[in-house]
C-alpha positions in Angstrom: 6.7 -28.8 -9.9 5.5 -27.4 -6.6 5.5 -23.6 -6.4 7.3 -22.0 -3.5 6.7 -18.5 -2.3 8.6 -16.3 -0.2 6.9 -13.5 1.9 9.1 -10.6 2.9 7.2 -8.3 5.2 9.4 -5.4 5.4 9.0 -5.0 1.7 5.4 -6.2 1.3 6.1 -8.4 -1.5 5.4 -11.9 -2.5 8.2 -13.6 -4.8 7.6 -16.8 -6.6 10.5 -19.2 -7.8 8.9 -20.5 -10.7 7.2 -17.6 -12.2 3.7 -19.2 -11.2 0.3 -17.8 -12.1 -1.9 -15.4 -10.1 -4.4 -18.0 -9.1 -1.6 -20.4 -7.8 0.1 -17.6 -6.1 -3.4 -16.6 -4.4 -3.8 -20.4 -3.2 -0.3 -20.4 -1.6 -0.9 -17.1 -0.1 -4.1 -18.2 1.5 -2.4 -21.2 2.8 0.2 -19.4 4.3 -2.2 -16.9 5.8 -4.1 -19.8 7.6 -0.8 -21.3 8.6 0.2 -18.2 10.2 -3.2 -17.5 12.1 -3.0 -21.2 13.6 0.4 -20.6 14.6 0.5 -17.1 16.0 -3.2 -16.3 16.5 -5.5 -13.7 14.5 -4.3 -10.6 15.8 -0.4 -11.4 15.4 1.6 -8.8 13.4 2.8 -11.3 11.0 -1.0 -12.3 10.4 -1.7 -8.5 9.4 1.3 -8.0 7.1 0.1 -11.3 5.6 -3.5 -10.3 5.3 -2.0 -6.7 3.8 -0.2 -8.3 1.2 -2.9 -11.2 0.4 -5.4 -8.3 0.0 -2.9 -6.8 -2.5 -3.4 -10.1 -4.8 -7.0 -10.1 -4.0 -7.6 -6.7 -5.3 -6.5 -7.8 -8.8 -10.2 -8.6 -9.3 -12.1 -9.1 -6.5 -12.4 -5.7 -4.4 -15.0 -7.3 -2.4 -12.9 -9.7 -1.2 -9.8 -7.4 -0.5 -11.3 -4.7 1.3 -12.0 -6.7 4.6 -8.4 -8.2 4.6 -6.7 -4.5 4.3 -9.4 -3.4 7.0 -8.2 -6.4 9.4 -4.8 -5.6 8.8 -4.8 -1.9 9.4 -6.8 -2.6 12.6 -4.0 -5.1 13.9 -1.1 -2.9 12.8 -2.7 -0.1 14.5 -3.3 -2.0 17.8 0.2 -3.6 17.7 2.4 -1.0 16.6 0.3 2.3 17.1 -1.6 4.6 15.0 1.7 6.6 13.8 3.8 3.7 12.6 5.2 3.7 9.0 3.7 0.4 8.5 0.2 1.7 9.6 0.7 4.4 6.7 1.5 2.0 4.0 -1.6 -0.2 5.3 -3.9 3.0 5.1 -2.4 3.6 1.5 -3.3 0.4 0.4 -6.7 0.7 1.4 -6.8 4.2 -0.5 -5.6 2.5 -3.5 -8.5 0.1 -3.4 -10.9 2.7 -2.7 -9.3 4.8 -5.5 -9.6 1.6 -8.2 -13.3 1.3 -7.2 -13.9 5.2 -7.7 -14.7 5.9 -4.1 -12.6 8.9 -4.1 -14.2 10.5 -0.9 -13.1 7.5 1.1 -9.5 7.2 -0.4 -8.7 10.9 0.1 -8.6 10.9 4.1 -6.5 7.6 4.0 -4.2 9.1 1.6 -4.0 12.1 3.7 -3.3 10.3 6.9 -0.8 8.2 5.3 1.3 11.2 4.2 1.1 12.9 7.5 2.4 9.7 9.2 5.2 9.4 6.8 6.2 13.2 6.8 6.2 12.8 10.7 7.9 9.6 11.3 10.3 9.3 8.1 10.9 13.1 7.4 9.6 15.3 4.8 12.1 14.6 2.5 11.9 10.6 2.7 11.2 8.7 -1.0 8.1 7.3 0.9 6.7 10.8 1.3 7.3 11.2 -2.4 5.4 8.0 -3.2 2.3 9.4 -0.8 2.6 12.9 -2.4 2.1 11.3 -5.8 -0.9 9.2 -4.8 -2.5 12.1 -3.3 -1.8 14.3 -6.5 -3.0 11.1 -8.5 -6.3 10.9 -6.8 -6.7 14.9 -7.1 -6.1 14.3 -11.0 -8.6 11.6 -11.5 -11.1 14.0 -9.8 -10.0 16.9 -12.4 -8.7 18.9 -9.1 -5.5 19.9 -11.1 -4.7 23.0 -9.1 -4.3 20.8 -5.9 -2.6 17.9 -7.9 0.2 20.0 -9.6 2.2 21.3 -6.3 2.0 17.5 -5.0 3.4 16.4 -8.3 6.1 19.1 -8.0 6.8 18.1 -4.6 7.1 14.6 -5.2 9.2 14.9 -8.1 11.6 17.3 -6.3 12.0 14.7 -3.5 12.8 12.0 -6.2 15.4 14.3 -7.8 17.2 14.8 -4.4 16.8 11.2 -3.5 17.9 9.7 -7.1 20.1 12.5 -8.5 17.8 13.8 -10.9 15.9 10.3 -11.9 12.5 10.3 -11.3 9.9 7.4 -11.0 7.1 9.3 -12.6 5.9 11.2 -15.6 2.9 13.1 -15.1 0.6 15.1 -17.5 -2.0 17.0 -15.6 -4.4 17.6 -18.5 
């Protein structure tokens, strides 16, 4: 059976109708990305979102291939949507996640901070996406043993999550 994939840009997710494996999924996404580049041009917003999703898959074992895709996506999003758009914040976060996974904490931190700033400004300080960004920045501080800086961020993230979801939290953190 042929694998079918559906890309949903707003959610930055790739869904597979047959539960296909990652290698097949990467090929489907790569083919979709090439088709979108031909149809829309390399600087189109749909291509930027596709590159971001494809990069998230590529980072599953090949950081060197994922990084330029994240950077290209970020550049297009900034140009098309403006540097303060929430989709730019999401792209900054994804690139920061990649750097963190590689142990490049000094490169990840300013990206996490900028992502957080944009989300707070555009979505409001109590938005669930802000909670996620606070949690990610706190996680970076935690791996750097910067516990004093991490703790208030984790607490703020938890507070937002509890207010949003009525006491249910998506994170369980131990600082030490």
